[in-house]
N, C-alpha and C positions, 0 to 999 in steps of 0.2 A: 915513771917519768916521761916515758915516749907519749904516752895517750895525751896528756895535758899539750904538749908541745905540736902533737898532730892536729889537736882540737884549735891550737892558736893559729896553726896554718890554714886548716879548714875555714874558720872563721874571717880569715883575711882575703880568702879566694871566693867564697861563697857566705855572706852572713847569713846568722841565724834570724828568724824572722825577729825583727825590732820595733816591730809594733804590730796592733792587729788587725791592718789592713795588708801586712805583707808585702809592700812596696819593693819592687824590684831596686837594687842599688844603682843600677846605670840609668834609671828612669826618675829618681828623685832629685829634684832642683834645690833639696835644701840637706846639707849632711852635717854632722858634728862629730867632734872627736875630743875626749877629756883625758886628761893625763895627770895623773898624782904626782905632782913634782916632790913632795915629802919623802916619796920612795923611790921615785924614778921608774913609775910602771904605770900602764895604760889604766884608767878608772873603770874597771870591770864591772858590771852589774850594778851601773849607776841610773838610777831611774830619770827618764827624761820625758817632758812633754812640751808639745807644740799649741799655743794660742794664736790668734788672728782677733785684733780689736774689730768689733763689729757694733754698730750702733752705741759705741762708750761701754760696751761690757766686752769681757773675753769671751770667745768661744775654742772649746779644746776642739784642736784639728787632728791631733794622732798623740799617740805617748807609746813608750817603748823602754827597753832597757840595754844600755851599751854592751856590745859584745865583748871578748876577751882581748880584744883589740882598744878597747875605749870607744869605738865607733857606732853610731846607730844612723847608718846611711839610708835607709828607706823610710823616711818620715813623710812626705808627701808625694803626691802626685802632680805633673804639671797641669791636669785639670784642676786640680783644688788650691794650687798655688798662684794666687792673683796679687794685684800690687794693693797693698796697704799696711798697716803696722802689726808687726807679730813680737811675741815672745818665747824665748824657748826657758823652760823651767828646769831646773838640775835639782833632785830631791837629794842635796849633799848630807843631809844627816842620816838618812837611812845607808848611804854609803858608808860613812865614818863608823857609824854603829857597826856595821857589817864586819868591819876592820877592827871593832874592838878601840875606837877612838872619839876621843872627844872634839867637838869643833864649834867653833864659833858660829858659822853659819848655817841655820837648818837648810836654806836653799838659795840657790840662786838663780835669779831671772836676768836674762839678757833682751831686751826690748832692742829692736832694729825697724827700719824702713824698707819696704821691698818697692822700689820704683819702677823697675825693669823685671816681670817675672820670667822673660825669656833668659835670663842669666842663671848661673848656677850661684850658690851661696853654701857657705861653710862655715861655720860657727866652732870655733876652736876655745876650748876651755883647760886652761893650766890650775889645777889646785891643790891646796895644802890644807890642815885645818884651820888655820888662820888666816889665810889669805887667797886670792884668787887673781887670775888675769884672763881677760876674753878679746878675742879680735877677729876679723873676718879674712879667712886664709881661703885658701885656692883650691 
């Protein structure tokens, strides 16, 4: 019982690699946090990908999996984060299957506009098997 709790605290302080580029949490202008509202827990191990619209085609910028706190903080660097239209895709089917639960939404895509890339952006997701809510957090 102690080991999972220690891992949870460690993930809070020093997140595990959240994408292939291993971007530092403090340097990322884009973060996310997913919560499983059906069970009142973080949505851990939820696959996430970030895409930018480029010449009317989506280009994958990063991908990862949420940590034990439901966060995937190090998605992009300030160098790769430029004004434009982005989407963050949450592979909710894989998440719910890992919990042996059925769900209505196989994935959730949140499309948003970045006009000032010098700001920090936080995309929060509250989900359960049959609904979801998203908002720009702080």
